[in-house]
Structure formats: C-alpha cells, structure tokens
C-alpha positions, 0 to 999 in steps of 0.5 A: 207392517204399516204404521197407521195409527187409528184413534177412537172417535168418528170416522172422517172419510168422505161418505160414499152416499153424501154427494150433495154439493160435490163437483162432477169429478169428486162424484166420479171418485166416490162412484168409482169407489162404490162401484169397484172399490177404488178410483185411479187419479192420474197426474200429468205434467202441465205445458212447459213443466218438467217432471214425471207423470204419475197415478195413484189409487183412492179407496183401496184402503177404504174398500180392502184394507190395503195400502193405496198405491202410487207409481211414477215415471211411466207414460201417463196411461201406463201409470194408470194401467199399473195402478188398475192392475194392482187394484184388480189383484188386491180386489182378488185378495193379493197383497203388495207388502213393502219390500216385496218383489213382484214379477207380475205387475209389468211384463217379463223380465221387469219386476217391481218393488213396493215401498212404504211412503212417508206421510210427509209426502202425501199432500204433495203427491196424493192430495186427492186421496187426502181429500177423500180420507179427510182426517183418517190415516191411511197407508200408501205404497210406491211401486218402483220399476227397474231400468233395462238392467234390472236396477232400481233408482236407489241402485248404483248404476241405475239409468238416469231417467229411471232414477229421476222419474221415480222420487224416493218417497220412502225416504224422509 
C-alpha cells in the first residue's frame, strides 16, 4: 500500500480551470488531464548528454486515485507509449500495485514489475508532476522491464544496458 499522507486544509493541486498566465505547454498538461485524465511527459537526453530517456504521467492520481507512473530506458516514444497504455488500463479500472508482475504491458515474453518510488527522487525525475500537485502529496511508481533473459536491474547477471538505463528509484 502507498504511504501518502493527507492533511486537512485546502488542496494545492493546480486548478484545471485556472489557466490565466500559464504557458502553452502548461495549458496542454491541464487540458489533457481534463480531457482524458492524465498527461504524459517525455524526457530525452540533450545533445552531448548521456543517460536514459524516460516518460511519466501527470494526473493519474488526481483523476483515478492511482499512483503516477514513470518508465526509463526504452526508446523515447516507447517510454511514452508504455505510460499511455498503462494510463488507459488505469482509466478502465486496472490497478498496478508495487511488487506486482504484469505480463500485458510489453509484448510477450516480457513482463514488467512495478515498484514504489521514494519521495526524495520526485523533484529530479518528475518535476512537472510536482508542479501540478504543488503541495499535495502523490504516489509514484516505476515500471521496470527485463532484459532478454527475463532479469531485472536488481538481479545478478542482468544485462548492463538494462541495469544502467533504469535507476532504482525504490531505493533510498
């Protein structure tokens, strides 16, 4: 179960109605959340920069009380597709819980595992979601994919690319 603490007082999540003074990309985030329930933000490596590309959701918790999702290390568009596929399933009622194995996110025989992300990682990896939720706490999960042998980044013998492309954000 997720350890999101709620407190009394006014909600601080961005209003989906108040768009005055926002940039076009910020307005698109709010429109997407209003229209479908979530927005996907992709992060790609800048020129001359190393590191994995990733994508994450904004709005799944707001719209469906489901943790936001982040996925790393697949090609940029594929990361975004994975988050969207998971978002569509969440909208249809599916829940992806920490520790669960899911064979239906990627093509067979690849199964994914979802883990809860520690709050200390939010600002570095999902800053736009932090912007949306402002002071409201929200849960975040990371979707991990295996190498060709079915090993995950924390498994001995896992392929180096798979290991290096997916930071272990469930660790402190």
